[in-house]
C-alpha positions in Angstrom: 39.7 25.6 39.3 42.0 27.6 37.0 44.5 25.4 35.2 47.3 27.9 34.5 47.7 31.6 34.8 50.6 34.1 34.5 50.4 36.9 37.0 50.8 40.3 35.5 48.9 43.0 37.4 45.2 42.2 37.2 45.2 41.0 33.6 46.0 37.3 33.7 45.1 34.9 31.0 43.0 32.2 32.5 41.7 29.0 30.9 39.3 26.6 32.4 38.4 23.1 31.1 34.9 21.7 32.0 32.7 18.9 30.9 29.5 19.6 29.0 27.6 20.1 32.2 30.0 22.8 33.4 31.9 20.8 36.0 35.6 21.6 36.1 37.9 18.8 34.9 40.9 18.6 37.2 44.4 19.0 35.6 45.2 15.6 37.3 42.7 14.0 34.9 43.9 15.6 31.7 45.8 12.5 30.5 43.1 10.0 31.6 40.0 12.1 30.7 37.2 10.2 28.9 34.8 13.1 28.8 34.1 15.6 26.0 35.1 19.0 27.2 34.5 22.8 26.7 37.0 25.6 27.0 36.4 28.8 29.0 38.9 31.7 28.8 39.3 35.0 30.6 41.6 37.8 29.7 42.9 35.8 26.8 43.2 36.3 23.1 43.8 34.1 20.1 42.6 31.0 21.9 43.3 28.0 19.5 43.4 24.3 19.5 45.8 21.9 17.8 44.8 20.0 15.8 42.6 22.8 14.6 39.0 22.7 15.9 35.9 24.9 16.1 35.8 25.3 19.9 32.6 27.3 20.1 30.7 24.2 21.3 33.4 22.1 22.8 35.6 19.2 21.8 33.9 15.8 21.5 36.1 13.5 19.3 38.6 11.2 21.0 42.2 12.4 20.7 44.9 14.7 22.3 44.5 18.4 22.0 46.8 21.3 22.8 45.0 24.5 23.9 47.0 27.7 23.5 46.1 31.3 24.2 47.9 34.7 24.4 47.7 37.0 27.3 46.4 40.5 26.7 49.5 42.2 28.3 52.6 40.3 27.3 54.0 37.1 25.9 54.9 36.0 29.5 51.1 35.7 30.0 50.6 33.0 27.4 49.0 29.7 28.2 49.5 26.2 26.8 47.9 23.0 28.1 47.3 19.5 26.8 44.0 17.6 27.3 43.1 14.1 26.0 39.8 12.5 25.4 40.5 8.8 25.8 38.4 5.8 24.7 37.8 3.2 27.3 39.6 -0.1 26.5 37.2 -3.1 26.5 39.3 -4.8 29.2 39.0 -1.8 31.5 35.3 -1.1 31.1 33.1 -0.9 34.2 29.7 -1.7 32.8 26.5 0.1 33.9 23.1 -1.0 32.5 20.4 1.5 32.0 17.1 -0.3 31.2 14.2 2.1 30.6 11.0 0.7 29.0 7.3 1.3 28.7 6.3 -1.3 26.0 5.8 -4.9 26.8 7.9 -6.3 24.0 10.9 -4.1 24.8 10.7 -5.2 28.5 10.8 -8.8 27.4 13.8 -8.5 25.2 15.8 -6.5 27.8 14.8 -8.8 30.6 16.0 -11.8 28.5 19.3 -10.0 28.0 19.7 -9.5 31.7 18.8 -12.9 33.0 20.4 -14.9 30.2 23.6 -12.9 29.6 24.6 -11.1 32.8 25.8 -12.0 36.3 23.9 -11.1 39.5 26.3 -8.4 40.4 25.4 -6.0 37.6 25.2 -2.3 38.3 22.7 0.1 36.8 19.2 1.4 36.8 16.0 -0.3 35.9 12.9 1.8 35.0 10.0 -0.2 33.9 6.7 1.4 32.9 4.9 -1.9 33.4 6.1 -3.1 36.8 3.5 -5.9 37.0 4.9 -7.7 33.9 7.5 -9.5 36.1 8.0 -10.2 39.8 10.4 -7.4 40.6 10.5 -8.3 44.3 12.2 -11.5 43.2 14.4 -9.8 40.6 15.6 -7.2 43.2 16.7 -10.1 45.4 18.7 -11.6 42.6 20.2 -8.4 41.2 20.7 -6.3 44.4 23.2 -3.8 42.9 20.8 -2.2 40.5 18.5 0.7 41.2 14.8 0.2 40.5 12.1 2.7 39.5 8.8 0.9 38.8 7.0 4.0 37.5 7.1 6.5 34.7 8.5 9.9 34.7 12.0 9.4 36.3 14.0 10.3 33.2 15.6 13.2 35.0 17.0 10.8 37.6 18.5 8.8 34.7 20.2 11.9 33.4 21.8 12.7 36.8 22.6 9.0 37.5 24.7 8.8 34.2 26.2 12.2 34.8 27.4 11.3 38.3 28.9 7.9 37.2 30.6 9.4 34.1 32.3 12.0 36.3 33.4 9.7 39.1 34.4 6.6 37.0 36.6 7.4 34.0 36.2 3.7 32.9 32.4 3.7 33.1 30.7 2.1 30.1 27.0 2.5 29.6 24.8 -0.2 28.0 21.5 1.7 27.5 18.2 0.0 26.5 15.1 2.0 25.6 11.9 1.5 23.5 12.8 2.3 19.9 10.0 4.8 19.5 11.4 6.7 22.5 14.8 7.2 20.8 15.3 10.8 21.9 16.1 10.0 25.5 19.5 8.3 25.3 20.9 11.1 23.2 20.0 13.6 25.9 21.4 11.3 28.6 24.7 10.5 26.9 25.8 12.6 23.9 24.3 15.9 25.1 26.3 15.8 28.3 29.6 15.0 26.6 29.9 11.2 27.1 32.0 10.0 24.2 30.6 7.3 21.9 33.3 4.9 22.9 31.8 4.8 26.4 28.3 3.7 25.5 26.1 1.5 23.3 22.4 2.2 22.7 20.0 -0.6 22.1 16.7 0.4 20.7 14.3 -2.4 21.5 11.5 -2.9 19.1 8.0 -1.7 20.1 6.6 -4.6 18.0 4.5 -4.2 14.9 4.7 -0.4 15.4 8.4 -0.4 14.4 7.7 -1.7 10.9 4.7 0.6 10.6 6.9 3.7 11.3 9.4 2.4 8.7 6.7 2.6 6.0 4.8 5.6 7.3 7.9 7.7 6.7 8.7 5.9 3.4 12.2 5.1 4.7 12.5 2.5 1.9 12.5 5.3 -0.7 15.3 7.7 -1.5 13.2 10.8 -0.9 11.8 9.5 2.4 15.2 8.3 3.7 17.1 11.5 2.8 14.6 13.6 4.6 14.8 11.7 7.9 18.6 11.1 7.6 19.1 14.9 7.2 16.9 15.6 10.2 18.6 13.0 12.4 22.1 14.3 11.5 21.1 17.8 12.7 19.7 16.2 15.9 22.9 14.1 16.4 25.2 17.0 15.8 23.3 19.1 18.2 23.7 16.4 20.8 27.4 16.1 20.1 27.9 19.8 21.1 25.6 19.6 24.1 23.0 21.8 22.4 19.9 19.6 22.5 16.9 21.5 23.9 15.1 18.6 25.6 13.4 19.0 29.0 15.3 16.9 31.6 11.9 16.0 33.1 10.7 14.3 30.0 8.5 11.4 31.0 9.9 8.0 30.2 7.0 7.1 28.0 6.8 10.3 26.0 7.4 9.6 22.3 10.0 12.0 20.8 11.8 11.8 17.5 10.6 8.3 16.7 11.0 8.8 13.0 14.8 8.7 13.6 15.0 4.9 14.5 16.4 3.6 11.2 18.7 6.5 10.5 20.1 6.2 14.0 21.3 2.6 13.6 23.7 3.6 10.8 25.7 5.5 13.4 28.3 4.1 15.8 27.2 2.0 18.7 23.5 2.2 18.1 21.6 -1.0 17.5 18.0 -2.0 16.8 16.6 -5.3 18.3 13.5 -6.7 16.6 11.9 -9.9 15.6 12.1 -9.7 11.8 14.9 -7.5 10.5 14.5 -9.1 7.1 11.4 -7.0 6.7 13.5 -3.8 6.6 14.4 -3.7 3.0 14.5 -1.3 0.0 14.4 -1.6 -3.8 16.3 1.7 -4.2 19.8 0.8 -5.5 21.2 4.1 -4.0 20.0 3.1 -0.6 21.2 -0.5 -0.5 24.7 0.3 0.7 23.3 2.6 3.4 21.0 -0.2 4.6 24.0 -2.5 5.0 25.2 -0.1 7.7 22.1 -0.7 9.8 22.9 -2.7 12.9 19.9 -4.9 13.6 19.8 -7.8 16.0 17.2 -10.5 15.5 15.2 -11.4 18.6 14.0 -14.9 18.4 12.2 -15.3 21.7 11.5 -19.1 21.4 15.0 -19.7 20.1 16.5 -17.8 23.0 14.5 -19.6 25.6 15.2 -23.0 24.1 18.9 -22.4 24.1 19.1 -21.7 27.9 19.9 -24.2 30.7 16.8 -25.5 32.5 17.5 -23.5 35.7 17.5 -20.2 33.9 14.2 -21.1 32.1 12.6 -22.1 35.4 13.7 -18.7 36.8 12.2 -17.0 33.8 8.8 -18.6 34.5 9.0 -17.9 38.2 9.6 -14.2 37.8 7.1 -14.1 34.9 4.5 -15.3 37.4 3.6 -18.3 35.3 2.4 -21.3 37.3 2.6 -24.0 34.7 0.8 -26.6 36.7 -2.1 -24.3 37.6 -2.3 -23.0 34.0 -2.3 -26.6 32.6 -5.3 -27.5 34.7 -7.2 -24.3 34.0 -6.6 -23.7 30.4 -5.4 -27.0 28.9 -7.5 -29.7 30.6 -10.4 -29.9 28.2 -9.4 -33.3 26.7 -9.9 -33.6 23.0 -9.7 -29.9 22.4 -6.7 -27.7 21.6 -6.2 -24.3 23.4 -6.1 -21.0 21.6 -5.3 -17.7 23.2 -7.2 -14.8 21.7 -5.2 -11.6 22.1 -7.1 -8.3 22.4 -5.8 -4.8 22.1 -5.8 -1.4 23.8 -8.4 0.2 23.9 -11.0 -2.6 24.2 -13.7 -2.3 21.6 -16.5 -4.4 23.3 -18.8 -4.4 20.2 -16.0 -5.7 18.0 -15.0 -8.3 20.5 -18.5 -9.7 20.8 -18.8 -10.0 17.0 -15.4 -11.6 16.6 -15.7 -13.9 19.6 -19.2 -15.1 18.5 -17.9 -15.9 15.0 -14.7 -17.5 16.3 -16.4 -19.9 18.8 -18.9 -20.8 16.1 -16.3 -21.7 13.5 -13.6 -23.2 15.7 -15.7 -25.4 17.9 -12.8 -27.9 18.5 -10.8 -25.3 20.6 -10.8 -24.1 24.1 -10.5 -20.3 23.9 -8.8 -18.1 26.4 -9.1 -14.3 26.1 -5.8 -12.6 26.9 -6.2 -8.8 27.4 -3.6 -6.2 26.6 -1.6 -5.4 29.7 -2.9 -1.9 29.9 -6.5 -2.7 28.9 -8.2 -5.3 31.1 -11.8 -6.4 30.4 -14.8 -4.8 32.1 -16.8 -7.0 34.5 -19.8 -7.0 32.1 -17.6 -8.1 29.2 -16.0 -10.9 31.3 -19.4 -12.2 32.3 -20.5 -12.1 28.7 -17.5 -14.2 27.7 -18.1 -16.8 30.4 -21.9 -17.0 30.0 -22.6 -16.4 26.3 -19.6 -17.7 24.3 -17.8 -19.8 26.9 -14.5 -18.0 26.4 -12.3 -18.0 29.5 -10.9 -14.6 30.4 -7.2 -14.9 31.3 -6.6 -13.7 34.9 -2.9 -12.7 34.5 -3.3 -9.9 32.0 0.2 -8.5 32.7 1.9 -11.8 31.7 3.3 -11.5 28.2 1.6 -13.8 25.7 5.0 -14.7 24.2 6.1 -16.3 27.5 2.9 -18.2 28.0 3.3 -19.5 24.4 6.9 -20.6 25.2 5.8 -22.3 28.4 3.4 -24.5 26.5 5.2 -24.8 23.2 3.4 -27.1 20.7 0.1 -27.0 22.8 -1.2 -23.6 22.1 -2.4 -21.6 19.1 -2.8 -17.8 19.0 -5.2 -15.4 17.3 -6.9 -12.0 17.7 -6.0 -8.4 17.0 -2.7 -7.6 15.2 0.1 -7.7 17.8 3.9 -8.1 18.1 3.2 -11.5 19.6 2.5 -12.8 16.1 6.0 -11.8 15.0 7.6 -13.9 17.8 5.7 -17.2 17.6 5.7 -19.9 14.9 3.6 -18.3 12.2 1.8 -21.6 11.6 0.4 -21.2 15.1 -1.5 -18.0 14.2 -5.0 -19.3 13.7 -6.8 -16.1 12.8 -6.3 -12.3 12.8 -9.0 -9.8 13.6 -9.1 -6.7 11.4 -11.5 -3.8 11.1 -11.3 -3.5 7.4 -9.4 -5.4 4.7 -6.8 -2.7 4.2 -6.1 -2.2 7.9 -3.5 -4.9 8.5 -0.2 -3.2 9.1 3.4 -4.3 8.7 5.0 -6.7 8.9 1.8 -8.8 9.3 0.5 -7.7 5.9 3.7 -8.9 4.3 3.5 -12.2 6.1 -0.1 -12.7 4.9 0.7 -11.6 1.4 3.6 -14.1 1.2 1.4 -16.8 2.8 3.8 -17.0 5.7 0.7 -16.6 7.9 -2.0 -18.9 6.6 -4.6 -18.1 9.3 -7.9 -16.6 8.5 -8.4 -12.8 8.3 -11.7 -12.0 10.1 -13.0 -8.7 8.7 -15.4 -6.9 11.1 -17.1 -5.0 8.3 -18.2 -8.3 6.6 -19.4 -9.8 9.9 -21.7 -7.0 11.0 -24.7 -8.2 9.0 -24.1 -11.8 10.0 -24.2 -11.1 13.8 -26.5 -8.0 14.2 -27.4 -9.2 17.7 -23.8 -8.1 18.8 -24.2 -4.6 17.4 -26.1 -2.2 19.8 -27.2 0.0 16.9 -28.7 -3.0 15.1 -30.0 -5.0 18.0 -33.7 -4.3 19.0 -33.8 -2.1 22.1 -36.3 -2.9 24.9 -38.7 -0.3 23.6 -38.3 -1.4 20.0 -38.7 -5.0 21.0 -42.1 -4.2 22.7 -43.1 -2.3 19.6 -42.2 -5.2 17.4 -44.2 -7.6 19.5 -47.1 -5.2 19.5 -47.0 -4.9 15.7 -46.8 -8.7 15.3 -49.5 -9.7 17.9 -51.4 -6.7 19.2 -52.3 -5.1 15.9 -54.0 -8.2 14.4 -56.0 -8.8 17.7 -57.1 -5.2 17.8 -58.0 -5.3 14.1 -60.1 -8.4 14.7 -61.8 -6.9 17.7 -62.6 -3.7 15.7 -64.0 -5.7 12.8 -66.1 -7.8 15.2 -67.5 -4.7 16.8 -68.3 -3.2 13.4 -70.0 -6.4 12.3 -71.9 -6.5 15.6 -73.1 -3.0 15.2 -74.2 -3.7 11.6 -76.2 -6.8 12.8 -77.8 -4.8 15.6 -78.8 -2.0 13.2 -80.3 -4.5 10.7 -82.1 -6.3 13.5 -83.6 -3.1 15.0 -84.7 -1.9 11.5 -86.5 -5.3 10.9 -88.0 -5.3 14.3 -89.3 -1.7 13.8 -90.9 -2.7 10.4 -92.7 -5.7 12.0 -94.1 -3.5 14.7 -95.2 -0.9 12.3 -97.1 -3.4 10.1 -98.9 -5.0 13.1 -100.2 -1.8 14.5 -104.0 -1.0 13.9 -104.7 1.3 11.0 -106.6 4.5 11.5 
């Protein structure tokens, strides 16, 4: 649709206003427009904007703009129009919730946000890479106005879903929640298609211990490391503002893109990071301390959140988390006189390490009932489960998709935890961490290394390297193989017997030789002489 033109032969100056996706914005919406826009002109010269702007990539800041241009034939062919980018007042917002996760910990925090803060008539889109973590059949019944995608790879749908709503509803406000290490997606969904920052908030939900590891991997607590990433993120952000990001719309939900940007991003408007221990994100660089104050971090205290909720909401949480407290109590907590400890394992499963660690654990902590809780994406093999049951009497947990944090909360005060480093350790009472499995002494990553160093975690560090010699029977390369075992028995029993038999034969032969020689001599002496 052309907004204004002056007819003069075939050379009319024409200006068209579109959103970032190329859809024409109607003149009827100029005063109520909440989208960033681009300017297209035909047969015009001296196209300019007041206040003065670089219009090569579009207009993306809130405000009122006068676009003027001259016709190529005469002054009568000039064009002047006014377009506004409005912010959406809080009282007028229509909220849409975009929840898109792959990691277990982000799923938990976003799910808590939904059931503890929102009403049942929320609108939006839920994409969960781990659909078995919760009972989504039940959730759909309680939140019928949301769309659900319980698989990965639907990021293009999210792009078009946001695009359609933004175009149809000028008061749409997007609350977007993604895994923090998949930070690239919301910038493509929102900024890159011209949705002004006043119309969204982005919540980067911590991927657990990995979040702190990325902070130190990129040395973001140093001036040099911070400046490098901050500069890269600014370029990325500016490209998004002008709709120039080159990101494939079909990007799978669980692809990791631009995850080094996490901490730089949360110094920008309406971008937040939710994590268990924001106090771990610190710097000793004086020049960075003011910048760090701009970080918008929200502390997620899972137990505190649950304990502050009314009973009916907590009951609903356990129902959709597929936790049968009565059944679990009988199965995992009924060994009177013993406490229960959940051993948390990781992805991928290292069966050799598990056998060494479990053997050591059961031997040392004999006053506990142990339950092995697998990583949601790494269940135990049949052989390993049988080994646990038969050899070390560790109970494999049957509901591997159920988050350990919620099991812990359901039996608060009655359960300890231990095992491989995991985000679960950052969301429970640190005094309840009984032990941590590590491959080498220098392999404990943040923030757990800091917790141990500061003695906030007092549990034992079990070092695989130091246990190998103590439990060689658990190491295939050190255990006697069937052929080696036979050889060993042969060397211990067979060789002495054979040696004895050989000696006996030799002795027998010697005796026989002596006997026959003597017998021959006697015969010779008794024979008549010639």
